[in-house]
C-alpha positions, 0 to 999 in steps of 0.5 A: 468463532469466525472473524468479523472482517473479510480478508481478500482472497490472497490473504491468509491468517498467520501466527505472529511468530511465523509470518514474514513478508516474503510469504506473500504470494505474487500480487500481479494484477492486484491494486493497493492504496496504502495510506501514510505510505511515505513513512513508517508502517505505511512505507514498509507495507507499500514496499513489500506489496511492490516487491510482490508485483502489486500496483501500489498507490502511495497515498500521503498528504505531502507530494514531496514526501510521497514522490520521494517514497515512490522513487525509493520504492521503485529503485528498491523493487524495480516495480514501475507500477508504484504511483503517488496519490495525494490524499488528506484523510482529515479533509472529508471533502477531499476524501469524497473527491478522491474516491469519486463520490 
């Protein structure tokens, strides 16, 4: 049965035991918005996308924590296309404004 979600064209489904971040293709020209990217899984996701040359927007509630994550990711990856975007997903009005609605 086909999955009930759509994968981006560069994505492939990997067996959990064989997938590694270094298997990601070059993401030059791609843009990613990663929520919660100042810590934990979000941070690791943003870091690996930046390592593969994507333009990455680190979305987080705290500007200080977000800016710190951006600085660290830029230092580790040498990718200058990493930016902070303040986003509080608990505030519906802010989400609408952030998305340009």
